C-alpha positions as CSV (number, residue, x, y, z in Angstrom):
1,X,-13.4,22.3,13.8
2,X,-11.3,21.4,16.9
3,X,-8.8,24.2,18.0
4,X,-5.7,23.0,20.4
5,X,-7.7,24.8,23.1
6,X,-10.5,23.3,23.3
7,X,-9.3,19.6,21.7
8,X,-11.0,16.8,23.9
9,X,-9.3,13.1,22.9
10,X,-12.3,10.6,24.0
11,X,-14.6,12.9,22.0
12,X,-12.5,12.8,19.1
13,X,-11.9,9.0,19.2
14,X,-15.8,8.7,19.3
15,X,-16.6,10.8,16.4
16,X,-14.2,8.5,14.5
17,X,-15.8,5.6,15.7
18,X,-19.4,7.0,14.9
19,X,-18.1,7.8,11.0
20,X,-17.0,4.0,10.7
21,X,-20.4,3.1,12.1
22,X,-21.7,4.6,9.8
23,X,-20.0,3.5,7.1
24,X,-20.4,-0.3,8.0
25,X,-23.5,0.3,8.9
26,X,-23.6,-0.8,12.8
27,X,-27.2,-1.9,14.6
28,X,-27.8,0.9,17.1
29,X,-27.4,-1.5,20.1
30,X,-23.8,-2.2,19.0
31,X,-22.9,1.1,18.2
32,X,-24.3,1.9,21.7
33,X,-21.9,-1.0,23.5
34,X,-18.9,0.2,21.5
35,X,-18.8,3.8,21.7
36,X,-18.1,3.5,25.4
37,X,-15.7,1.8,28.0
38,X,-17.4,-1.7,29.7
39,X,-15.6,-0.6,32.9
40,X,-13.9,2.1,34.4
41,X,-12.5,3.8,37.8
42,X,-10.4,6.6,39.0
43,X,-8.6,6.4,42.4
44,X,-6.3,8.5,44.9
45,X,-3.0,7.5,45.2
46,X,-1.2,8.7,48.3
47,X,2.5,8.5,49.1
48,X,5.3,9.8,51.4
49,X,8.0,12.3,49.6
50,X,11.8,11.7,50.7
51,X,11.2,14.7,53.6
52,X,8.4,12.3,55.0
53,X,5.6,14.8,53.5
54,X,2.4,12.8,51.8
55,X,1.5,14.0,48.3
56,X,-1.6,12.8,46.7
57,X,-1.7,11.8,42.6
58,X,-4.9,11.1,40.5
59,X,-5.1,7.8,38.7
60,X,-7.4,6.6,35.7
61,X,-7.7,3.1,34.3
62,X,-10.1,1.8,31.7
63,X,-11.1,-1.6,30.3
64,X,-12.6,-0.6,27.2
65,X,-13.6,-3.7,25.6
66,X,-12.5,-7.8,26.4
67,X,-14.3,-9.1,23.3
68,X,-11.0,-10.6,21.9
69,X,-9.2,-11.5,24.7
70,X,-7.8,-9.7,28.0
71,X,-7.6,-6.1,27.9
72,X,-4.2,-4.8,27.1
73,X,-2.9,-1.5,27.6
74,X,0.2,1.2,28.6
75,X,0.1,2.7,32.3
76,X,0.9,6.7,31.3
77,X,2.6,8.9,34.2
78,X,1.8,13.0,32.6
79,X,1.0,16.3,34.5
80,X,-1.9,16.5,32.2
81,X,-3.5,13.0,32.2
82,X,-7.2,12.9,32.2
83,X,-10.0,10.3,32.0
84,X,-10.7,11.5,28.8
85,X,-7.1,10.1,27.5
86,X,-7.2,7.3,29.3
87,X,-10.4,6.7,27.2
88,X,-9.3,7.4,24.0
89,X,-5.9,5.1,24.6
90,X,-8.0,2.5,25.9
91,X,-10.0,2.5,22.6
92,X,-8.1,2.7,19.9
93,X,-5.8,-0.1,22.0
94,X,-9.3,-2.4,21.4
95,X,-9.2,-1.3,17.9
96,X,-5.1,-1.9,17.6
97,X,-5.5,-5.3,18.8
98,X,-8.4,-6.1,16.3
99,X,-7.1,-4.7,13.5
100,X,-3.4,-6.9,14.2
101,X,-5.3,-10.5,14.5
102,X,-4.1,-10.2,19.1
103,X,-6.2,-12.3,21.0
104,X,-6.4,-9.0,23.3
105,X,-8.9,-6.1,24.4
106,X,-7.9,-2.6,24.7
107,X,-7.3,-1.3,27.8
108,X,-5.3,2.1,29.6
109,X,-4.0,3.3,32.7
110,X,-2.4,6.9,33.5
111,X,-1.4,8.8,36.6
112,X,-1.0,12.4,36.6
113,X,2.2,13.1,37.4
114,X,5.7,14.5,36.5
115,X,8.2,11.8,37.1
116,X,10.9,15.0,36.8
117,X,10.0,15.9,40.0
118,X,10.0,12.8,41.9
119,X,13.2,10.7,43.2
120,X,13.3,7.0,42.1
121,X,12.3,6.0,45.5
122,X,9.3,8.5,45.2
123,X,8.6,6.8,42.1
124,X,9.0,3.3,43.1
125,X,6.4,4.1,45.8
126,X,3.7,5.3,43.0
127,X,4.3,2.3,40.9
128,X,3.5,0.0,44.1
129,X,0.5,2.7,45.6
130,X,-0.7,2.0,41.6
131,X,-0.7,-1.7,42.1
132,X,-2.5,-1.7,45.4
133,X,-5.2,0.2,44.1
134,X,-5.5,-2.0,41.1
135,X,-4.5,-5.4,42.1
136,X,-7.8,-6.9,42.4
137,X,-9.2,-5.6,38.8
138,X,-5.8,-6.5,36.6
139,X,-4.3,-9.8,36.2
140,X,-2.1,-12.1,33.6
141,X,-5.6,-13.7,32.2
142,X,-8.0,-10.8,32.6
143,X,-6.3,-7.2,32.2
144,X,-2.6,-6.9,31.3
145,X,-0.7,-3.8,31.8
146,X,2.7,-2.7,30.2
147,X,5.0,0.8,29.6
148,X,3.8,4.1,28.2
149,X,4.7,7.5,28.0
150,X,7.5,8.4,31.1
151,X,7.2,4.7,32.4
152,X,9.5,2.2,31.7
153,X,11.1,-1.5,32.8
154,X,12.4,-0.3,36.1
155,X,8.5,0.6,36.6
156,X,7.4,-2.5,35.3
157,X,9.4,-4.4,37.8
158,X,8.4,-2.5,40.7
159,X,4.5,-2.8,39.9
160,X,5.3,-6.7,39.0
161,X,7.1,-7.3,42.6
162,X,3.9,-5.3,44.0
163,X,1.4,-7.4,42.5
164,X,3.5,-10.7,43.1
165,X,3.9,-9.8,47.1
166,X,0.0,-9.2,46.9
167,X,-1.3,-12.4,45.2
168,X,1.8,-14.7,46.7
169,X,2.2,-16.1,43.7
170,X,4.7,-15.4,40.9
171,X,2.7,-13.9,37.6
172,X,5.2,-12.4,34.8
173,X,1.6,-12.4,32.6
174,X,0.3,-9.7,34.7
175,X,2.7,-6.8,33.3
176,X,5.4,-6.4,30.2
177,X,8.0,-3.8,29.2
178,X,10.1,-5.8,31.9
179,X,13.8,-6.0,32.0
180,X,15.1,-8.8,30.1
181,X,16.8,-11.1,31.7
182,X,13.4,-10.6,34.1
183,X,10.9,-12.2,32.7
184,X,11.0,-9.3,29.7
185,X,11.3,-9.6,26.0
186,X,14.7,-9.3,23.7
187,X,13.3,-7.0,21.1
188,X,10.4,-4.9,23.0
189,X,12.5,-1.4,23.4
190,X,13.1,-1.5,19.7
191,X,9.5,-2.5,18.4
192,X,7.1,0.3,19.0
193,X,9.4,2.1,16.4
194,X,10.2,-0.4,14.2
195,X,6.9,-1.3,13.8
196,X,6.3,2.2,12.3
197,X,9.1,1.9,9.7
198,X,7.7,-1.8,8.8
199,X,4.3,-0.3,7.6
200,X,6.9,3.1,6.0
201,X,8.5,0.1,4.4
202,X,5.5,-1.4,2.9
203,X,3.7,1.4,1.8
204,X,6.6,2.8,-0.2
205,X,6.9,-0.8,-1.9
206,X,3.7,-0.6,-3.1
207,X,4.7,3.4,-4.3
208,X,7.3,1.7,-6.0
209,X,10.1,4.2,-4.2
210,X,12.7,3.0,-3.0
211,X,13.4,4.0,0.5
212,X,17.1,4.7,0.0
213,X,16.0,8.0,-2.1
214,X,13.3,9.0,0.7
215,X,13.9,11.5,3.5
216,X,11.9,12.1,6.3
217,X,10.9,14.5,9.4
218,X,10.2,13.1,12.7
219,X,8.7,14.3,15.5
220,X,9.8,13.3,18.7
221,X,12.6,11.3,19.7
222,X,11.1,8.9,22.6
223,X,11.4,5.0,22.8
224,X,9.2,5.1,19.5
225,X,10.7,7.9,17.7
226,X,14.4,7.0,18.2
227,X,14.2,3.6,17.2
228,X,11.5,4.6,14.3
229,X,15.1,7.3,13.4
230,X,17.2,3.8,13.6
231,X,15.5,1.4,12.0
232,X,14.7,3.9,9.1
233,X,18.1,4.7,8.5
234,X,19.5,1.4,8.7
235,X,17.0,0.3,5.7
236,X,18.8,3.1,3.4
237,X,16.9,6.6,4.6
238,X,17.8,9.5,5.7
239,X,16.0,11.6,8.1
240,X,17.1,15.5,8.4
241,X,14.4,16.8,11.3
242,X,13.7,16.0,14.8
243,X,11.6,17.7,17.1
244,X,11.8,17.2,20.5
245,X,10.4,18.9,24.3
246,X,12.8,20.5,26.1
247,X,11.9,20.2,29.7
248,X,14.7,23.0,31.2
249,X,12.5,25.5,29.0
250,X,9.2,24.0,28.2
251,X,9.6,24.7,24.7
252,X,9.7,22.4,21.6
253,X,13.1,23.0,19.3
254,X,13.6,21.2,15.6
255,X,16.9,20.4,14.9
256,X,17.7,20.2,11.1
257,X,20.5,18.8,9.3
258,X,20.0,18.9,5.4
259,X,22.0,16.4,4.7
260,X,21.6,13.8,7.1
261,X,21.3,13.1,10.9
262,X,23.5,10.5,12.0
263,X,21.8,8.1,14.2
264,X,24.2,7.4,16.3
265,X,25.6,10.9,17.3
266,X,22.3,11.9,17.8
267,X,21.0,9.3,19.9
268,X,24.5,9.9,21.9
269,X,23.4,12.9,23.4
270,X,19.8,11.9,24.1
271,X,18.8,11.5,27.8
272,X,16.0,8.9,28.7
273,X,13.0,11.1,28.3
274,X,13.9,11.7,24.5
275,X,15.3,14.8,24.7
276,X,18.0,16.3,22.8
277,X,20.8,18.3,24.6
278,X,20.6,21.5,22.9
279,X,24.0,22.9,23.1
280,X,25.7,19.6,22.2
281,X,23.1,19.1,19.3
282,X,24.2,22.6,17.9
283,X,27.8,21.9,18.3
284,X,27.6,19.4,16.4
285,X,26.2,21.4,13.8
286,X,22.5,20.8,13.5
287,X,20.4,23.9,13.1
288,X,17.4,24.6,16.0
289,X,14.6,25.7,14.5
290,X,11.3,26.2,16.5
291,X,9.0,23.5,17.6
292,X,6.5,22.7,14.4
293,X,9.3,23.4,12.2
294,X,9.5,19.3,11.7
295,X,6.3,19.8,9.9
296,X,7.2,22.3,7.0
297,X,10.0,20.4,6.1
298,X,10.7,19.2,2.1
299,X,10.8,15.3,3.1
300,X,8.8,12.3,1.5
301,X,7.5,10.9,5.3
302,X,6.3,12.7,8.2
303,X,6.7,10.7,11.1
304,X,4.4,12.7,14.4
305,X,6.0,10.5,17.2
306,X,5.3,12.5,20.3
307,X,1.3,13.2,21.3
308,X,-2.2,13.9,20.2
309,X,-3.6,16.4,18.3
310,X,-0.1,17.8,16.2
311,X,-1.4,18.1,12.5
312,X,-4.7,20.6,13.2
313,X,-6.9,22.7,10.7
314,X,-4.3,26.0,12.1
315,X,-1.3,24.3,10.5
316,X,-2.2,21.3,8.4
317,X,-1.3,23.5,4.7
318,X,2.6,24.3,5.9
319,X,3.0,20.5,5.2
320,X,5.5,20.7,2.1
321,X,4.2,19.4,-0.9
322,X,6.8,16.5,-1.5
323,X,5.3,14.9,1.8
324,X,4.0,11.5,0.6
325,X,3.3,9.5,3.4
326,X,2.2,10.8,6.6
327,X,3.1,7.6,9.1
328,X,0.9,7.7,12.7
329,X,3.6,7.2,15.3
330,X,2.2,8.6,18.1
331,X,-1.7,8.4,19.5
332,X,-4.2,10.1,17.5
333,X,-1.7,13.2,16.1
334,X,-4.2,14.2,14.0
335,X,-7.0,16.1,13.5
336,X,-9.9,14.1,11.9
337,X,-11.1,17.5,10.5
338,X,-7.8,17.8,8.2
339,X,-8.3,13.8,6.6
340,X,-10.3,15.0,3.7
341,X,-7.2,17.7,3.2
342,X,-4.7,15.2,3.2
343,X,-6.5,12.6,1.4
344,X,-7.1,15.9,-1.4
345,X,-3.8,15.7,-1.5
346,X,-2.5,12.2,-2.0
347,X,-0.7,12.0,0.7
348,X,-1.1,8.4,2.5
349,X,-2.1,8.2,6.0
350,X,-0.7,5.0,7.9
351,X,-3.4,5.1,11.1
352,X,-2.0,5.1,14.0
353,X,-3.8,1.9,15.2
354,X,-1.8,0.4,12.4
355,X,1.9,2.6,12.1
356,X,2.2,2.2,16.5
357,X,0.9,-1.3,16.7
358,X,4.5,-2.8,17.2
359,X,4.5,-2.1,21.1
360,X,1.5,-3.9,22.1
361,X,2.6,-6.8,18.9
362,X,5.5,-7.2,21.2
363,X,3.8,-7.1,24.4
364,X,1.9,-9.9,23.0
365,X,4.6,-12.1,22.4
366,X,6.0,-10.9,25.8
367,X,2.8,-12.1,27.3
368,X,3.2,-15.6,25.5
369,X,7.0,-16.0,26.6
370,X,6.4,-14.9,30.0
371,X,3.1,-17.5,30.5
372,X,5.0,-20.5,29.3
373,X,8.5,-19.7,31.1
374,X,10.3,-19.7,27.8
375,X,12.1,-16.8,26.0
376,X,13.0,-16.0,22.6
377,X,15.8,-14.6,20.6
378,X,15.9,-10.7,19.5
379,X,16.2,-11.6,15.8
380,X,12.8,-14.2,16.5
381,X,11.0,-11.5,18.3
382,X,12.0,-9.0,15.4
383,X,11.5,-11.4,13.0
384,X,8.1,-12.3,14.2
385,X,7.0,-8.3,14.6
386,X,7.7,-8.1,11.0
387,X,5.0,-11.0,9.8
388,X,2.9,-10.2,11.6
389,X,2.5,-6.9,11.1
390,X,3.7,-6.8,7.6
391,X,0.4,-9.3,7.2
392,X,-1.5,-6.6,8.9
393,X,-0.4,-4.0,6.7
394,X,-1.4,-6.1,3.6
395,X,-4.6,-6.8,5.1
396,X,-5.5,-3.3,5.6
397,X,-4.1,-1.8,2.6
398,X,-6.1,-4.7,0.2
399,X,-9.1,-4.1,2.2
400,X,-8.7,0.0,1.0
401,X,-7.6,-0.9,-2.4
402,X,-10.9,-3.0,-3.2
403,X,-13.3,-0.9,-1.7
404,X,-11.4,2.4,-3.1
405,X,-11.2,3.7,0.6
406,X,-8.1,5.8,2.7
407,X,-6.3,3.8,4.8
408,X,-7.2,5.3,8.0
409,X,-11.1,3.9,7.0
410,X,-10.3,0.5,5.6
411,X,-8.4,0.1,9.0
412,X,-11.0,1.4,11.2
413,X,-13.8,-0.9,9.5
414,X,-11.4,-4.0,9.8
415,X,-10.8,-3.6,13.3
416,X,-14.5,-2.4,14.6
417,X,-16.1,-5.1,12.6
418,X,-13.6,-8.4,14.0
419,X,-14.9,-6.4,17.7
420,X,-18.7,-6.1,16.9
421,X,-18.2,-9.5,15.6
422,X,-16.7,-10.5,18.5
423,X,-19.5,-9.4,20.9
424,X,-22.4,-10.6,18.9
425,X,-21.0,-14.1,18.7
426,X,-20.8,-14.2,22.6
427,X,-24.3,-12.9,22.8
428,X,-23.4,-10.0,24.3
429,X,-25.6,-7.2,22.0
């Protein structure tokens, strides 16, 4: 079993793929082709800080598979970024686009940097340096970019501006997650978190549970976690715990209120990085517990919405017996070695490639709008998102029931089969 210290995210993603390849009897050549990226490269990004001194950052880019369409993936700014992380994210994005029937392949990009330590002007230089390093390997008809951890609309706009300056043409479809009013899509910021709860809503319907009688504990209060909490509470659910990282002391904390945390009040004391003000939370009457306490709560739904490898062999047994649904809002939050244990307890896992697909679905909508130069209302966007994800959930759930298999296996079997068929139809393998 993987321990927290030796965990390799890409090896985990490949292990997941190998298991599904066995289940669907994928032929050897296709297995070999699909378990590795088609294209990848790393690069250095030199910029000057505001004081004039030079500094070098390391960047990574992977275009995993484009059989179904242009590769699509986010750009991460994270101090622990590695090529293996980007490989895994691009692999998962390939399956995510396939399981939701998007005409896109999977990709991902990243820079090893802590943007907390950079001024806005320094971040702008970094964004433009990233585009200069990748401008001739990306584009609206080849590889479409978007935001991920520690990147947002302003970063996307700087990158778009640099790309258009290099190529001398307006290309709003080059990148998604742009500001509304500057070729961005309404509903984009809500989509990743809303998508999680659309899946949860459908699961609760199948299980015959009234959402207004359920409770949830959420890890992470960034873009995904925040809007997941928002929609869940709007639908009548009660969030009793929210965990997040504090960059001041580099510790994680869990904030708990047994009778429910009010979304508007907690959002008001949260910064742009998803960090809840500890002192203000305590003043509001929230208990402050250790970071991993979110996992141990007596709730119906657990929502890991932070980073990978958060539910592992060393902590999985802490999950309360009341838990019925694990909705993977983050990428790879659950060590695959614990799936059998969770399935044995009857916990329904909504796998990451389905649970957190709202972001890429809405990114696709933005790409379509940008290429048409015609933009939809927020209600139209969120309505299309609901319809698209509900259909994807029903596809996977129906396949799981017919074959008497867990949701994770069903999602990956559907996705990998679709990509494999596309590769064969194109004559690649």
